[in-house]
N, C-alpha and C positions, 0 to 999 in steps of 0.2 A: 318477550325480549330476553327471557332467561334470568339467571341469577345476577344480582347487583351487589357489588362490594364497595365499601367506603374505606379510603386509606389516606394516610399522611406520609407514606414512605418516601415519595419523591422529594418533598421539601426537607425531610429529615436527612436524606443523603446529600442534598445540596448545601445544607448549613454546616456540614462538617469542616473542621480545619484540615489542612494537609497533614497527614501523619504516616506512620510506617505502612499501614494497609495500602494506601494509595501508591506508595513507592513499590510495594510488592506487585500490585496490579501492573504497573508500568514495566517492571522487570520481567515478570512471567509472561505477559501477553505481548509486550513490545518486541520480544524475540522473533516474532513473525517477520518483521521487516528486516531484522538482521539476517535471518535465513534467506529471505528473498534477495537481499543485497549480495550475500555470499554466492548464491546460485547464479545470479546475473553476471557477477564479476568472474566467477569460475568459467562460465560459458564464453565470456569474451577473452579472458587471459589465456585459456588453453586452446584457443582457436588455432594458433600456430602449431601447437603440439598435435592437434587432431589432424591437421594437414600433413604433418611430417610423420605421423604414425604409420609404421609398415603394414599394420592390419587395416586401418580405417582409410587413410589417404583421402581425407575430405577435400572438396573444392571450396572456393569462397562461397558459392551458392549453397552448398550443403551446410556450411557453418551457419549461414543466415537462416536456412530452412529449419535447422534444429532449434534455433532461437524462436522461430515462429511456432514450432511445435510446443515449446514450453509455454508460450503465451496462449496458444489455443487451448491447452490443458487448463491454464489458469482461468480462462473465460468459462469453460464448461464446468469446472470444479466450483467456481464461485456461484454459478446458478444452482447447481444441485445441492451443494452444502449450505448455501444461503437459505434455500427452502427448508432444509432440515433444521437449521439453526432456529428459525422462527417456530418450527413445529415441535422440536424436542428440547430446546433450550440452548443457552450459550455454552454451558460447562461441558455437556456431553461432546459437543463438536470440538472443544479445545483438544481433546485427546484423539478423536477420530481423524481430523484433518492432519494433525501433526504425525499421527501414525502412518498415514498415506505418504506424507512427505519423506519420512525417515526410510521407509521401505523402498520407495522409488529412487531416491537419490543414491542410496546404497547400491541399488541394482545398476545404476548408470555406470558405476565403476567397473562392471563386468560386461559392458556392451562389446559385441564382436563385429558389428557392422553398422552402417548408417541407419537401417531400419530399426534395429534394437535400440540404438542410441536415441533416435527420435522418439520411439515409444516411451522409453524411460523418462526422457525429458518432458514428454506430454503428461505423464502421471505425476511427476514432480511438480509441474505447474498446477495440476489439479489440486494437489494438497495445499499449495500456497494460496491459490485462489479461494479455496474454502476457508482458509485461515483469515483472509481479509474480511469476509462477511461476519464470521463469528467473533473475531477479536475486536473489530471496529465497533460492533454493537455493544459488547461488554464494556469497553472503555468509555463510550459515551454515557452509559447507564450507571457507571460506578464512580466517575470522577465528578466532584462538585462543579456547578455551572461556571463559577468565576475562574476556574483553572482549566476549563475544557479546551479552549483554543490552543494555548501554549503547550498543553500536555499532548494533545493530538498531533500537533506539528512536530514536537520533539520525538514522539514515538515513530511517526512516519519517517522522520529524518534519520532514525537509527538504522534504516536501510543501509546507510553508508558506513556504519560500523561493520556491517557484514561485508561491504565492499572492501574496507581496509583489511579485514581478516582474509578475504579471498586474495587480495593483492599480495599480502605477506606470504600466505600459504603457497601460492603459485610461484612466487619468486624463489622460494626455497625448493619446492618439489620439482620445478622444471629446470633447475640449474644444471647445466651440462656436466655430466659425469657423476652427478649425485645419485640418480636412479636411472634404470634402463629407460629408453625413450618412450616406451609404451606403458611404463609403470607410473610415472610422475602424475599424469593427468588423472589416472584412475585413483590414486591416493588422494588427490585433491578433492574429488567428489565424496570420498569417505569422511572428510572433515565435517561436511554438513550433516551426515547421518549421525556421527558421534555427538555433535552439538545438540541435535534434535532429541536424542535419547536422554541426555541430561535434562533437557527442558520438560520432557514428559513427567519426570519425577517431581520437578519443581512446581508444576502447575496444580498438583493435587491439593494444595492448601487453599486454592481460590474458591469462593462460593459461587453459586448460581446467581444471576442477576435478579435482585429483589423486584425490580420493575416487571420483568418477564414473569416471575412467580405470581405477582398480584393479578396481572391480566389473565392468567390461566387458572385463577381461583385457588391458588395454593397459599392462602393468607398466613397460616401458621408458620410455614417454612420461611416466608418472606419476613415476617415479624422477627423470627428467631435470628435470621441472618443480619438484619439491620440492627437489632439490639446488640448483637455481639460486636458489630463494627463500631457502634456508638460507644460502647463501654471501652473498647480498645482505644478510641480517640478522645477519651475523657469526657464524654457527653452522658447525661442521664437519660436513658430511654423513656422515662416517664415525664420528662420536662418538654412537653409539646402542646400545651393547651392553646397557644396562640397560632399554631401552624394551620395553613389552609388544608382542606381535605378534598379529595377527588372521589366522585362516584363513577364506577366503571362497570360495564357489562362483562361478565366472565366469558372468555372465548373458549369454545370447544374444539375449534379446528384452526389451522393456519389458512391464509389466503392463497389461492392459485395465482399463477402468473397473469392469467386473464383478469382476475379480480384486482390484482395489484395494478396492472396497467390502467384499468378503468378508474381506480381510486386515485392514482397519482395524476393522471392526465385530466381528471375531472376537478379534483380539489386543488392540486398544486401544479398546473401546467407550466407556469413561469419557472418554478423551481426545477421541473423536469428538463426544460430546455437548458437552464443554467448548468445543471449537473452534467448533462450529456456533452455540452460544449467544453466545459472545464476538463472533464475526464478524457475526452477525445484528443484535445490539444496537447495535454501533458503526456498522454500515452505515446503519441507519434513523436513528440519532441524527445522524450527520453529513450524510447525503444529504438528509434532510428539511429540515434547518435551513440548511446552507450553500448548497445549490443555489438556494434561494429567498429568501435574506436580502435580496438586492437588491430583490426585489418587495415585501418588508415595508417596507424603507426608503422606497420610492417611494409605495406606497399609503397607509401609515399615518402616515408622518412627512414626506411631501412632499420627499424628497431627490431632486434632479435626477440624471438618468442619468450625466452627466459627473462627478458628485461621489461616486458610489457607491464608486469605488476608494479614496478617502480613508478611508471608514468601514471598508472591508475590511482596510486596512493594520494598524491596531492589533490587530484580530481575528487576523490571520495571524501577527503577531509573537508574540503570546501563545501561539498553538498551537505555534510552533517552540520557544519557551522552555520549555514544559512537559516534553517528552521530554529536553531537554538538562539541565534542572535535576534531574529525578527519575530519569533513566536509571541512574545508578550504584547507586541503592537496589535496583533489580531484580537486580543482581549481588551486592550485599552483604546486604541484608535478606531478599531472597527473592522468587521469582516470585509464589507464591500470595498472599502478604501484600500485595504492591504492586499486583497486578492487581485484587484485591478492593477495595482502598482507593481506587484511582483511578476504578474504575467506580462505586462508591458515592458518592464525592464529586461526580462528574459528574451523576449522577441527582438527588441532593438539591439541588444548586445550580440545575439547570434547572427543577426544580419551583418553586423560589422565584421564578425569572425569569418563569415562566408566571403566577404569582399577581400579580406586580407589573404584568405586561403587561396582563392583563385588567382590572386595577383602574385603568389609565390613569396609572400612576405613573412611566412611563418615556418619555423622548424619544429622538431618534435617537442622541444622545451617550451617555446612560446605558444605553440598550439595548445599544449596542456595547461599552461597558465591562463590563456584566454578562456578556455572552457571552465577553468576553476572559477573565474569571475562570473561567467554566464550562469553557471549552475549554483552559485551562492544564492541567487534570486530564484532560479528555476526550481530548486529543491523546495523552498518555502511555497512556491506557487503550486507545485504538484501535490504537496502535503495538504494544502488548503482545499484542493478538489475533493480529497477523501473526507476532510472535515465537513465540507458542505453537504455531501450526499449522506453522511452518517448522522447529521443532526437536524436536517431540514425535512424529514419525513416521519410519519407516525411510528410509535413504539411497536405496534403489532406487526409491522412489515419492515422494520428497520434493516434487519439482516438481508432480506430479499431485495430491498431497494438498493442497498449497497452493492449486492451481487449484480443486479441488473445494470446499474450504471457503470460499474467496473467492467462488466462483460461487454456492453455496447461500446463504451469508450475505448476499451482495449481492442475490440474487434474492428471498430472503425479506424482507430488511430494507431494501433500497436502491432497487430498480428502480421500484417504485410510489411511493416516498416523495416524490420531487420533484413528480410529477403530482398526488398527493393534496394536498400542501401548496400547490401552485400553484392548485388548485381551491378550497381553503379560503381562501387569500388573496383569490381572486377574489370571494368572498362579501362581503368587507369587514367581516366580523364578528370582532372581537377574541377573542370567546369560542371561536370555531372554531379559531383559531390556538393559543390557550392549551391547548385540549384536545389538539391535536397535540403540543405541547411536553410535556404531562403524560404522554402515552403513551410518548414517547421516554424520559422520565425513569424511568418504570416499567420499561421494558426494561433500562435500565442497572442498576437496583437488583436485578432478577432475576439479571442476569449476575454481579453482585458476589457474590451468595449461591452461585451455581453455581461460581464461581472458588474460593471457600473450601472447598466440598465436594469438587470434583474436580480442583483445581489440582495441577500437577506441579512438584516441586522440581528444576528443571533448571539452576539457577544454578551456574556454574563447573564443570559436568560435561561430559565429552566427549560429542559427539553419539551415538557408538556405545554409550555407557552410558545415555543418556536413552532411546534407542529402538534396540533390538538390530537390526542389519541383517538383512534377510530372507535374505541370502546367507551369513550366518555359519554355519560348520560347528558341529556339536554339541560337538566337542572343542576349539574355539578357546580358546586360553589367554589371554583378555583380562585376567583377574584375576591 
């Protein structure tokens, strides 16, 4: 069976109080969602400028297709970089995936036609998809168990800080007369590249995940990292006599996708179904509506392209407020109850919006306010999907599991959604849009039922208790 190591590192990490180190983790790694929010908002807010560009002259369908290219890149990037994250470690991928993002989003600013624009959006998505796998793994493994739920939701919710930044940037850069018509949207994409370069420097202070180091037999490094964290948090590294210890087989290789599928669907089939349903429902819900909202504002309410960012601002703020306000309940009341509640509320509220929209009872302001209410709950629901798939599967395949569920969920529910909605909007028929909203609402309600049926009570529990490590020996004395 190979080398066996014994460690108390997981309980030592979980017993820590919240202090500056954990804040640094949140700031340096949570930037992933800010960047994604920035990119998605830019793509939506500049859609009018892309259509008006004398060089590009995009159609509604091409705007939707470029969004789909971004999501397709995110799917493939998550799978490839997720595999590398489990193989090479979390920290190396922090820099690789962010480097891909910075390069690709910077190149988007120089796109000359639809083909080059879609290619650069694909590569930008690949960088962001890879970030999801590496970052979610590290966050789960570095944050104490009692703070894990609210922290994960808050970080995922920070997507909307990026949306706010994107809204403000496009409002300024797309203002008539401020910049040439074909220059404003190019400068907007440069904002993401500049922010990414700053974060590359910021991340250098973060350590490798001690849990990953232990599983790969690098005990001295793991011990050094944890002892340093403990001392910084006011804990004595030698005060651990009463802590439980785990016995683990050292892993010499990462698992293949085939091995992963066999492991997940044999040991955790209910969790596999749960993760797939939650990820698919939220992916369609968000990608269908948010990627194309600027088109709805322009076609149905006559909002000028340079004003779209102002409408996205309250929408984004509500999405950020939801996980912050509700996150603590995921740790106190419970995962299953809160996941089901937020998914159900999102679905029911969107159904009401669909009815009001097709009845012509909404204008640009009331439509935006209605979506702000819907996504206050939907943002917490979507964040809880990432929380579920990142804490409910074994340590050795955590990054790859996150990647697989993100990829399948986005592929099933997200890639086609912007193109479908772009096509529906192009018809100019409110009933077609309302039908799309209704389908998204139904998916969220189905996900709520599945969450009640298959949900996992992971609140305040160590990761090793939620999902037994594959390397754990049969005689490991965790209890």
